[in-house]
C-alpha positions as CSV (number, residue, x, y, z in Angstrom):
1,M,-16.4,-21.7,-1.6
2,T,-17.9,-19.7,-3.9
3,I,-16.6,-18.3,-6.9
4,L,-17.4,-14.7,-8.1
5,H,-18.3,-14.3,-11.9
6,T,-15.9,-12.2,-14.0
7,G,-17.9,-10.1,-16.5
8,E,-19.0,-6.6,-16.0
9,D,-21.0,-6.8,-13.3
10,A,-18.6,-8.1,-11.0
11,F,-16.1,-5.8,-12.6
12,R,-18.8,-2.5,-11.8
13,E,-19.2,-3.6,-7.9
14,A,-16.0,-4.2,-7.6
15,F,-14.8,-0.8,-8.7
16,E,-17.5,1.0,-6.4
17,R,-16.1,-1.1,-3.7
18,Y,-13.0,-0.6,-4.4
19,T,-11.7,2.2,-5.8
20,D,-10.8,4.4,-3.2
21,T,-9.0,1.8,-1.1
22,V,-7.0,1.3,-3.9
23,Y,-6.5,5.4,-4.8
24,R,-5.2,5.5,-1.2
25,I,-2.5,3.2,-1.6
26,A,-1.4,4.2,-5.0
27,L,-1.5,8.0,-3.7
28,H,0.4,6.5,-0.2
29,N,3.2,5.2,-2.4
30,T,3.6,7.8,-5.0
31,R,2.6,11.3,-3.3
32,S,1.0,11.7,-6.9
33,R,-2.8,13.0,-7.3
34,A,-2.1,12.4,-11.1
35,D,0.1,8.9,-10.5
36,A,-1.9,7.9,-8.4
37,E,-5.0,8.0,-11.1
38,D,-3.6,6.5,-13.2
39,L,-2.3,3.8,-11.0
40,T,-5.5,3.4,-10.2
41,Q,-6.9,2.9,-13.8
42,E,-4.4,0.3,-14.5
43,A,-5.4,-1.6,-11.7
44,F,-9.2,-2.0,-12.5
45,L,-7.7,-2.5,-16.1
46,R,-6.0,-5.2,-15.3
47,L,-9.1,-6.7,-13.0
48,L,-11.1,-6.4,-15.9
49,Q,-8.6,-7.8,-18.6
50,S,-8.2,-10.8,-16.0
51,R,-9.6,-14.2,-16.7
52,K,-8.8,-15.2,-12.2
53,Q,-12.0,-16.6,-10.7
54,F,-12.5,-14.6,-6.9
55,R,-13.3,-16.7,-4.2
56,D,-14.9,-14.1,-2.7
57,A,-15.1,-9.9,-2.1
58,E,-11.9,-10.3,-0.1
59,H,-10.3,-11.9,-2.5
60,V,-11.0,-9.4,-5.0
61,K,-9.8,-6.6,-2.6
62,A,-6.4,-8.3,-1.7
63,W,-5.8,-9.4,-5.6
64,L,-6.2,-5.8,-6.3
65,I,-3.9,-4.3,-3.4
66,R,-1.1,-6.5,-4.6
67,V,-1.4,-5.8,-8.0
68,T,-1.5,-1.9,-7.2
69,L,1.7,-2.1,-4.7
70,N,3.2,-4.2,-7.6
71,L,2.4,-1.1,-9.9
72,C,3.5,1.6,-7.1
73,K,6.6,-0.2,-7.0
74,N,7.5,-0.3,-11.0
75,H,6.4,3.6,-11.4
76,L,8.4,4.0,-9.2
77,R,11.8,2.3,-10.1
78,D,10.8,3.2,-13.8
79,T,10.4,7.4,-12.6
80,R,13.3,7.4,-10.0
81,A,15.0,10.1,-10.1
82,P,18.6,10.8,-9.6
83,Q,18.3,11.8,-6.0
84,I,20.4,15.3,-4.1
85,T,21.6,15.0,-0.8
86,L,21.0,18.4,1.1
87,P,23.5,19.2,3.8
88,E,22.0,18.1,7.3
89,S,21.3,21.7,8.4
90,E,19.2,22.1,5.1
91,S,17.5,18.5,5.0
92,A,13.6,18.5,5.5
93,Q,12.6,16.6,8.3
94,P,9.4,14.8,8.3
95,S,6.5,17.2,9.7
96,D,4.3,14.3,10.5
97,L,3.0,11.1,10.7
98,P,2.0,10.2,6.9
99,D,5.2,11.9,5.6
100,A,7.1,9.8,7.8
101,I,5.7,6.6,6.9
102,R,5.9,7.3,3.3
103,E,9.9,7.6,3.8
104,L,10.4,4.1,5.4
105,P,11.3,0.9,3.3
106,A,8.8,0.0,1.1
107,N,7.8,-3.5,3.2
108,Q,7.6,-1.5,6.3
109,K,5.7,0.8,4.5
110,N,2.9,-0.9,2.7
111,S,2.9,-3.2,5.9
112,I,2.0,-0.3,8.5
113,Y,-0.5,1.3,5.8
114,L,-2.2,-1.8,5.3
115,H,-2.4,-2.5,9.1
116,Y,-3.3,0.4,10.6
117,Y,-4.9,2.6,7.5
118,E,-7.1,-0.7,5.9
119,G,-7.7,-2.9,9.2
120,Y,-5.8,-6.1,8.0
121,T,-4.1,-8.5,10.6
122,A,-0.2,-9.4,10.3
123,A,-1.6,-12.9,8.5
124,E,-3.5,-11.3,6.0
125,I,-0.9,-8.5,4.9
126,G,1.6,-11.7,4.8
127,K,-0.6,-13.3,2.1
128,M,-1.5,-10.4,0.5
129,L,2.8,-9.6,0.0
130,G,3.4,-13.4,0.0
131,A,5.7,-13.3,3.5
132,N,5.2,-15.3,6.5
133,T,3.2,-14.1,9.2
134,N,6.4,-13.4,12.1
135,T,7.9,-11.7,8.5
136,V,5.8,-8.9,8.6
137,L,5.1,-8.8,12.4
138,S,8.9,-7.7,12.4
139,W,8.1,-5.3,9.2
140,L,5.8,-3.3,11.8
141,R,7.9,-3.3,14.5
142,R,10.7,-2.6,12.3
143,G,8.7,0.5,11.3
144,R,7.2,1.6,14.7
145,E,10.6,2.1,15.8
146,A,11.9,4.1,12.9
147,L,8.7,6.4,13.4
148,R,9.6,7.0,16.8
149,D,12.8,7.8,16.0
150,K,12.2,10.5,13.3
151,I,9.3,11.5,15.2
152,G,9.2,10.3,18.4
153,G,7.2,8.5,20.6
154,F,3.5,9.1,21.9
155,D,2.9,9.7,25.4
156,N,-0.1,7.2,25.1
157,G,2.2,5.0,23.7
158,E,0.1,4.4,20.6
159,L,2.9,4.4,18.1
């Protein structure tokens, strides 16, 4: 097990490797480019200030993803606007898959994003989110079912 050294070179490497991933996760959760940029900056600032020793590059990536998800959750909680419910006939329906995914509960939304967009297994997602592998599999199943209900299934059984 190698321990990655902290410092400017290690930070620069992590920044170059994972900025896009962190930004996409933040954008997926906030739906705002400005907020996603701010949260990406905050995640890397926390990495720079962290004295944590990392085993390998995947450990750094998992740590950044976890920090980014927590920052997004805090941001959304702190900026939550009052919800206005429109009558059923005026409600907007999700027009595409990314919009439908964003409307899922946080655990389902993040599990689906990490699995299908970032390529993580249920076990890896469980480690990142502090959940049992079977719990993550349940979140994925429920998320897929909710997406089928919202936007319909596909002929090839993909969803």
